[in-house]
C-alpha positions, 0 to 999 in steps of 0.5 A, a space after each residue: 342440578 340447578 345453577 346456584 345464585 349466591 346471596 349478597 351476604 355470601 358475595 360480600 364475604 367473597 369480596 373480603 377474601 378476594 381483597 386478602 382477608 384470610 379471617 373472612 374464610 371462617 365467615 363462610 361456615 355460617 352459610 347453609 346451602 352452599 357447600 360446594 361454593 364454600 369449597 371452591 373458595 377454599 380451594 382457590 385460596 389453597 391453590 394460590 397459597 401453594 397448598 396443593 394437597 388441600 386444593 386437590 382434595 377440595 376440587 375433586 370433592 366438588 367435581 360432580 357439581 359443576 352444573 351449579 355454576 353458570 359459566 363453563 370457565 369456572 369448572 374449566 379453570 379448576 380442572 386445569 388447576 387440579 391437574 397442575 397441582 396433582 402433578 406437583 403433589 403426587 395425587 395423579 390417581 385421585 384426580 384421574 378418578 375424579 376426571 374420569 367420573 366427570 367425563 363419563 357423567 358428561 357423556 350422557 348429558 345434552 346428547 340431543 344438543 351436541 351428539 354423543 361424544 361431542 359434549 364440551 365437558 366430555 371433550 374437555 375432561 379428555 383433554 385434562 386426562 391427556 394433560 395429566 398423563 403427558 404434562 403437556 397442556 392445551 395452549 402449549 403453543 404459548 411456549 412456542 412463539 416465534 416472530 413472523 417470517 416477514 417482520 414489519 417495522 412500526 413505520 411500515 405498519 402505520 403506513 399500511 393502516 392509515 386509519 389507525 390515527 392515534 389508537 396506540 392500543 390497536 397499533 400494539 395489537 397489529 405489531 404483535 401480529 406483524 412486527 418484532 417482539 421488541 417493537 411490540 413490547 416498546 408499545 406495551 410499555 407505553 400503554 401498560 398502565 391503561 385498561 387492556 384486555 387479557 389477551 393484550 397482557 398475554 401477548 406481552 408475556 409471550 414476548 417477554 418470555 421469548 426474549 428471556 425477560 422473566 422478571 418483566 413477564 412476571 410483572 405483566 402477570 401481576 398486572 393481570 392479577 391486579 386488573 381483576 378481569 378474572 372476577 367476572 364469572 362468579 362471585 366465588 372467584 376469589 383468586 385468578 384461577 384462569 392463570 392455571 390454563 396458561 402453560 406460560 405462567 406455570 413456571 411462576 405458579 410453581 415458584 413460591 416467591 413468584 406465587 406470593 407476588 401474584 397472589 398479593 397483586 390480586 388483593 385490592 390496593 396492595 400492588 402498583 
């Protein structure tokens, strides 16, 4: 199975859908030769519309074709999403069957490179099957944040890192590691409108949730959607599918109003 390179016209339609055009979904039907990518686009839209039945069916149908995508984060994100959705809409057995078949298929691939049972896809499918059964997803440590035992003040951190200068972004990252959540979030509020990494935003969400400031956490998620760092892996990434890999975001993805806010924030020029 070869990686599929999508033509410019197809990518342009994906751009329109990413920007919020539902009418452009119909344009995808005009393209021959990319049925799995069309299904992936439709599935992504369905996930963020809360249409989990459709999203699960489409994702299970394209499960055997992940090798058509170059970057592994695309299948990883969709498999995390399909487990999340299956647990919400009662399609666990359909997803169990699809994941098991994908896992068994992965076991016979790249044996010389990784060794039997060490293939990344094989191990990831096992993780997703465990998540399907337990409801506990990898990275659940996001939900168990606690401040460091020996909290350092911002002043102390600055004194200990004399080369910081005026780099407030770097100071924020160090305070996230060594300081209090309150101090870290004060710095985040100063830099939140700048260009930050996804991990910078994630650190803010974790701390807002720890302080039980859910609205603030949701606003950070909206900023992540509007930053659009999630678009880089493939042109058919029309929604921030990576969000389903974060247990700390799940409470918002389950709530209709929050999901609408996240979806709309990802549309171009619709959120400030």
